[in-house]
C-alpha positions in Angstrom: -0.1 0.1 0.0 2.9 2.4 0.9 4.6 1.5 -2.3 1.5 2.5 -4.5 0.9 5.6 -2.2 4.6 6.6 -3.2 4.2 6.0 -6.9 1.0 7.8 -6.9 2.8 10.8 -5.4 5.7 10.5 -7.7 3.3 10.4 -10.5 1.4 13.6 -9.4 4.7 15.5 -8.5 6.2 14.8 -11.9 3.0 15.6 -13.6 2.7 19.0 -12.0 6.4 19.6 -12.9 5.7 18.9 -16.6 2.5 21.0 -16.5 4.5 23.9 -15.4 7.1 23.3 -17.9 4.6 22.6 -20.7 2.5 25.8 -19.9 5.7 28.1 -19.6 7.3 26.7 -22.7 3.9 27.2 -24.8 3.6 30.7 -23.3 7.1 31.5 -24.3 6.6 30.2 -27.7 3.4 32.0 -28.2 4.6 35.5 -26.9 8.1 35.6 -28.7 7.3 33.6 -32.0 3.6 34.9 -32.6 3.4 38.0 -30.5 0.3 36.7 -28.8 0.7 35.9 -25.1 -1.5 33.2 -23.3 -3.6 35.1 -20.9 -3.9 32.2 -18.4 -0.5 30.7 -18.5 1.1 32.3 -15.6 -1.7 31.5 -13.6 -2.0 27.9 -14.5 1.9 27.5 -14.0 1.6 29.1 -10.6 -1.1 26.6 -9.5 0.6 23.6 -10.9 3.6 24.6 -8.9 1.6 24.9 -5.9 0.0 21.5 -6.4 3.5 19.8 -7.1 4.8 21.4 -4.1 2.1 19.7 -1.8 2.6 16.4 -3.5 6.6 16.7 -3.4 6.3 17.7 0.2 4.4 14.7 0.9 6.6 12.4 -1.0 9.9 13.8 0.6 8.4 13.1 4.1 7.3 9.7 3.3 10.8 8.8 1.8 12.4 10.5 4.9 14.4 12.9 2.5 12.8 16.0 3.7 14.9 18.9 5.1 15.4 18.5 8.8 18.2 19.0 11.5 19.9 15.7 12.5 22.5 17.2 15.0 20.3 16.2 17.7 19.7 12.7 16.4 23.6 12.0 15.9 24.4 12.6 19.4 21.7 10.7 21.2 21.5 6.8 21.8 19.5 4.7 19.2 16.5 4.3 21.6 16.0 8.1 22.3 16.6 8.5 18.3 13.6 6.0 17.7 11.4 8.1 20.2 12.6 11.2 18.3 11.5 9.8 15.1 8.1 8.7 16.6 7.6 12.2 18.0 8.2 13.7 14.9 5.8 11.6 13.1 3.2 12.5 15.4 4.1 16.1 15.0 3.8 15.7 11.2 0.4 13.9 11.7 -0.9 16.9 13.8 0.4 19.5 11.0 -1.1 17.6 8.4 -4.3 17.5 10.0 -4.4 21.4 10.9 -3.4 22.1 7.4 -6.0 20.0 6.0 -8.9 21.5 8.5 -7.6 25.0 7.9 -7.3 24.8 4.2 -10.9 23.4 4.2 -12.0 26.4 6.2 -10.1 28.8 3.8 -11.7 27.2 0.9 -15.0 27.4 2.1 -14.7 31.1 2.9 -13.0 32.3 -0.1 -13.5 29.5 -2.6 -16.3 31.4 -4.6 -14.0 34.0 -5.8 -12.9 33.4 -9.6 -9.3 33.4 -10.6 -8.5 36.4 -12.6 -6.6 34.7 -15.5 -8.5 31.5 -15.9 -12.1 32.3 -14.7 -12.2 29.3 -12.9 -13.4 29.1 -9.2 -10.6 29.5 -6.8 -11.6 26.6 -4.5 -10.0 24.2 -7.1 -6.7 25.9 -6.5 -7.2 26.4 -2.7 -7.8 22.4 -2.6 -4.4 22.2 -2.8 -3.9 22.9 1.1 -6.5 20.3 1.8 -4.9 17.8 -0.5 -1.4 18.5 0.9 -2.6 18.2 4.5 -4.5 15.0 3.8 -1.4 13.6 2.1 0.7 14.5 4.8 -1.6 12.9 7.4 -1.6 9.7 5.3 2.1 9.8 5.2 2.5 10.3 8.7 0.3 7.3 9.5 2.3 5.1 7.2 5.6 6.1 9.0 4.3 5.8 12.4 2.8 2.2 11.4 6.4 1.4 10.1 8.1 2.8 13.4 5.7 1.0 15.6 6.4 -2.4 13.8 10.1 -1.9 14.1 9.6 -0.9 17.7 7.8 -4.0 18.6 10.2 -6.3 16.6 13.1 -4.8 18.4 11.4 -5.5 21.6 10.9 -9.3 20.8 14.5 -9.6 19.8 15.6 -8.1 23.1 13.7 -10.8 25.0 
């Protein structure tokens, strides 16, 4: 299940990056070759970048390649290090839930506004916060389950 989730996140992150590239490339060609700029291009690229950031954030956290300060981890014993990892996963779970909920509230309050360049309702773009928060929550659950499994197997080995 975790592997499928990683694959989906990789696909969504890569697709968002491709959309950014394709839209900016098409806009540049249109502007400089045909002297006819695409009005919605900058806005579409910006929103694709936001979605890509959310998907990439979740993927990096799930893979354990996110930015973090490891100086504390390096100086403590392994048992305390595993407790710190569980604590950071709990914090990520709470942060993802708060992001999801606050994104939902924001989307409900201001989602009826139309985007100026595309004319599409903003709640489609503001949903990125909800999706990113939900994705981070799911990733934190995966990591907590993985850590608890490792912790219980290490306890069995010690006995």
